[in-house]
C-alpha positions in Angstrom: 47.5 -80.4 111.7 44.1 -80.5 113.4 40.9 -79.7 111.6 40.7 -76.1 113.0 44.2 -75.3 111.8 43.5 -77.0 108.4 40.4 -74.8 107.8 42.3 -71.7 108.9 45.2 -72.5 106.6 43.4 -73.7 103.5 39.8 -72.5 103.5 40.4 -69.0 102.0 38.0 -68.3 99.3 34.5 -69.0 97.9 32.4 -71.6 99.8 35.5 -72.6 101.8 36.0 -69.1 103.1 32.3 -68.8 103.9 32.5 -72.0 105.9 35.6 -70.9 107.8 34.0 -67.5 108.6 30.7 -69.1 109.6 32.6 -71.4 112.0 34.6 -68.5 113.5 31.5 -66.5 114.0 29.5 -69.5 115.5 32.3 -70.1 118.0 32.5 -66.4 119.0 28.7 -66.1 119.3 28.4 -68.9 121.8 31.6 -68.1 123.6 30.2 -64.6 124.2 27.1 -66.1 125.8 24.8 -66.5 122.8 22.5 -69.5 122.5 22.3 -71.5 119.3 19.4 -73.4 117.6 20.5 -76.0 115.1 17.9 -77.2 112.5 18.2 -80.5 110.7 16.6 -81.3 107.4 17.6 -83.9 104.9 19.0 -87.3 106.1 21.6 -86.0 108.6 20.9 -88.6 111.2 21.2 -91.4 108.6 24.5 -89.7 107.7 25.5 -90.1 111.4 25.9 -86.4 112.1 25.4 -87.4 115.7 29.1 -88.2 115.9 29.9 -84.4 115.9 26.5 -82.8 116.8 26.2 -84.8 120.1 29.6 -83.4 121.2 28.5 -79.9 120.3 25.5 -80.4 122.6 27.6 -81.9 125.4 30.0 -79.0 125.2 27.2 -76.4 125.5 27.6 -75.1 121.9 24.0 -76.0 120.9 21.0 -75.1 123.1 18.0 -76.3 121.1 17.3 -78.4 118.0 14.5 -78.3 115.4 14.4 -81.3 113.1 12.3 -83.2 110.7 10.7 -86.3 112.3 12.9 -88.4 109.9 16.0 -87.1 111.6 14.5 -87.7 115.0 13.7 -91.3 114.3 16.7 -92.1 112.3 19.1 -91.2 115.1 17.5 -93.9 117.1 17.3 -96.3 114.2 21.1 -96.0 113.9 21.6 -96.8 117.6 19.8 -100.2 117.4 20.3 -101.3 113.8 23.6 -99.8 112.7 25.1 -103.2 111.9 22.1 -104.2 109.7 22.4 -101.1 107.5 23.6 -101.8 103.9 25.9 -99.4 102.1 25.8 -99.2 98.3 29.1 -98.2 96.8 28.0 -97.4 93.2 24.4 -96.2 94.0 24.1 -94.0 90.9 24.3 -97.1 88.8 21.4 -99.0 90.4 18.8 -100.2 88.0 15.1 -100.5 88.6 15.6 -104.2 89.1 18.3 -103.5 91.7 15.9 -101.2 93.6 13.2 -103.9 93.5 15.6 -106.4 95.0 16.5 -104.0 97.8 12.8 -103.3 98.5 12.0 -107.0 98.5 14.9 -107.7 100.9 13.4 -105.3 103.4 15.6 -102.2 102.8 14.7 -98.5 102.3 17.4 -96.6 100.4 18.6 -93.1 101.3 21.2 -92.4 98.6 24.1 -94.8 99.5 22.6 -96.1 102.8 19.8 -98.6 103.1 17.8 -98.7 106.3 16.4 -102.1 107.3 12.6 -102.2 107.6 12.9 -104.4 110.7 14.2 -101.5 112.8 11.1 -99.5 112.1 8.9 -102.3 113.3 11.1 -102.7 116.4 10.4 -99.1 117.4 6.7 -99.3 116.3 6.0 -102.0 118.9 7.5 -100.0 121.8 6.1 -96.6 120.6 2.6 -97.9 120.1 2.4 -98.8 123.8 3.5 -95.3 124.7 1.0 -93.7 122.3 -1.9 -95.7 123.8 -1.0 -94.6 127.3 -0.6 -90.9 126.3 -3.8 -90.8 124.3 -5.8 -90.8 127.5 -3.7 -88.2 129.3 -4.6 -84.5 129.5 -1.3 -83.4 128.0 0.4 -84.4 124.8 4.0 -85.2 124.5 6.4 -83.6 122.0 7.7 -86.2 119.5 11.1 -86.1 121.1 9.7 -87.0 124.5 8.7 -90.4 123.2 12.3 -91.0 122.0 13.5 -89.9 125.5 11.2 -92.5 127.0 12.8 -95.2 124.7 16.3 -94.1 125.8 15.1 -94.8 129.4 13.8 -98.3 128.5 16.4 -101.0 129.4 14.6 -103.3 126.9 15.5 -100.8 124.2 19.0 -99.7 125.3 20.2 -103.3 125.6 20.1 -103.5 121.8 22.5 -100.6 121.1 24.9 -101.5 118.3 26.9 -98.2 118.5 27.9 -96.2 121.6 25.2 -94.1 123.1 27.4 -91.0 122.8 27.0 -91.2 119.0 23.4 -90.2 119.4 22.6 -86.5 119.3 19.0 -87.2 120.6 20.6 -88.9 123.7 22.9 -85.9 124.1 19.9 -83.5 123.9 18.1 -85.5 126.5 21.0 -85.5 128.9 21.6 -81.8 128.5 17.9 -81.0 128.9 17.7 -79.0 125.7 14.4 -78.9 123.7 13.8 -80.7 120.4 11.0 -79.4 118.2 9.7 -81.6 115.5 7.1 -80.1 113.2 5.4 -82.1 110.5 5.8 -85.5 112.1 3.3 -87.0 109.6 6.1 -86.7 107.1 8.0 -89.6 108.5 7.9 -93.4 108.9 6.8 -93.3 112.5 4.4 -90.5 111.8 2.8 -92.7 109.1 2.7 -95.6 111.6 1.1 -93.4 114.2 -1.7 -92.3 111.8 -2.2 -96.0 110.8 -2.6 -97.1 114.4 -5.1 -94.3 115.0 -7.0 -95.2 111.8 -7.2 -98.9 112.8 -8.2 -98.1 116.4 -5.1 -99.4 118.1 -4.4 -95.9 119.4 -7.8 -94.3 120.4 -7.2 -90.8 119.2 -4.7 -88.3 117.9 -4.0 -86.5 121.2 -0.9 -88.4 122.2 1.5 -86.3 120.1 1.7 -82.5 120.4 0.6 -80.9 117.1 2.8 -78.4 115.3 1.0 -75.4 116.7 1.3 -76.8 120.2 5.0 -77.2 119.6 5.2 -73.6 118.3 3.5 -72.5 121.5 6.3 -74.1 123.5 8.9 -72.6 121.2 7.4 -69.1 121.8 7.9 -69.6 125.6 11.5 -70.9 125.1 12.5 -68.1 122.8 10.9 -65.3 124.8 12.4 -66.5 128.0 15.9 -67.4 126.7 16.3 -64.2 124.6 15.8 -62.0 127.6 19.2 -63.0 128.8 21.1 -63.7 125.6 20.9 -63.4 121.8 19.9 -66.6 120.0 21.3 -67.7 116.7 20.1 -70.2 114.1 22.3 -72.7 112.3 20.3 -74.2 109.5 21.2 -77.4 107.8 19.1 -77.7 104.6 15.8 -76.0 104.1 12.2 -76.9 104.5 10.1 -77.1 107.6 13.0 -77.8 110.0 14.3 -74.3 109.3 11.1 -72.4 108.4 9.3 -73.5 111.6 11.7 -72.1 114.2 12.8 -69.0 112.4 9.2 -67.8 112.2 8.9 -67.6 116.0 10.4 -64.1 116.0 8.0 -62.4 113.7 5.2 -64.2 115.5 6.4 -62.7 118.8 6.9 -59.2 117.4 4.0 -58.9 115.0 1.3 -61.3 116.3 1.9 -61.0 120.0 3.3 -57.4 119.9 6.2 -58.3 122.1 9.5 -56.5 122.1 12.0 -59.4 121.6 15.5 -59.7 120.0 15.7 -60.8 116.4 17.8 -63.8 115.6 21.4 -62.8 116.3 23.3 -65.2 114.0 22.3 -67.0 110.9 24.0 -69.7 108.8 22.6 -72.0 106.3 24.2 -74.9 104.5 22.1 -75.7 101.4 22.4 -76.7 97.8 19.3 -74.6 97.0 19.8 -71.4 94.9 17.8 -68.2 94.7 15.4 -68.7 91.9 11.7 -69.1 91.2 10.6 -68.0 94.6 12.1 -71.0 96.5 12.4 -70.1 100.2 15.1 -72.6 101.0 17.5 -70.8 98.7 16.6 -67.3 99.8 19.6 -65.2 100.7 19.8 -64.3 104.4 19.1 -60.6 103.8 15.6 -61.5 102.6 14.8 -62.5 106.1 15.4 -59.0 107.3 12.1 -57.9 105.6 10.2 -60.6 107.6 11.5 -59.4 111.0 13.5 -62.6 111.4 17.1 -61.4 111.3 18.6 -58.3 112.9 20.3 -56.3 110.1 23.6 -56.4 112.1 23.5 -60.1 112.7 26.3 -62.2 111.2 24.9 -64.0 108.1 26.3 -66.9 106.1 25.1 -69.0 103.2 27.3 -72.0 102.4 26.1 -73.6 99.1 27.6 -77.0 99.5 27.1 -80.5 101.0 26.0 -80.4 104.6 27.2 -83.9 105.3 30.7 -82.5 104.6 30.4 -79.0 105.8 28.5 -79.4 109.1 31.1 -81.7 110.8 33.9 -79.4 109.7 32.2 -76.4 111.2 31.5 -78.3 114.4 35.1 -79.4 114.6 36.2 -75.8 114.3 33.9 -74.6 117.0 35.1 -77.4 119.3 38.7 -76.7 118.5 39.4 -80.2 117.1 
């Protein structure tokens, strides 16, 4: 039994049914000509979501990505340092002393996976050269464009430890789809960029497009793309990765007074719940009041683990 048949047979109620129905609707939406934005929060790239997301991009099921800078950089970290990662089996039992040993050995822990500090310095050297060059140019680059440049650098690609097809960033580059990365300062490489500007290595902050510059580009993409097709949003986690792109519709309608389609599909995988005003756990219908979602749009909220659910949904959409 393949994954699609398994979900159709066994995922009948509760979060399982919500997952199955979200997957069915996702597939129908894009098969009928709709375009899909996927948003990535959390540590999805460290969880190697690229194994399934890259194929979704290659098969034309995903047409844009918004992600945290951590997900952008960690996809490339995995390409060149996969074999140096350390997996902790019983990570809940780690003591303070165990954490200190990991730190002193040069590892940064993300739940059960420890990223070697050396890979960050490997990318820093190459990116700093690009930042210096772009600081003097008239136009800034989107954060993803720096990663695309690395993927064109033979000195970088010769160090791959896993197949290039495992990288969703590489798949996005090949497919020519946009990647928006708001809040880059909340990442390892964003911190390094600020440090290099602070110490004078990079002469100014103009190399990387700001969040509002990226929003301007997103306005153009959404306005143009939505003229020919509805656009959906598949949100993994919460935070800025989801909040940033979904706001482009009320921006267009209310701030620019343009007549545009609302988001035509919505699904979120999250462990957040509706309480205390937290936006990440808001039910989809709340977004109707903000001119984000069309009242008739399919809406799904899967309250579960995205590292489990997202690959299952992607497999269903792909017919695996």
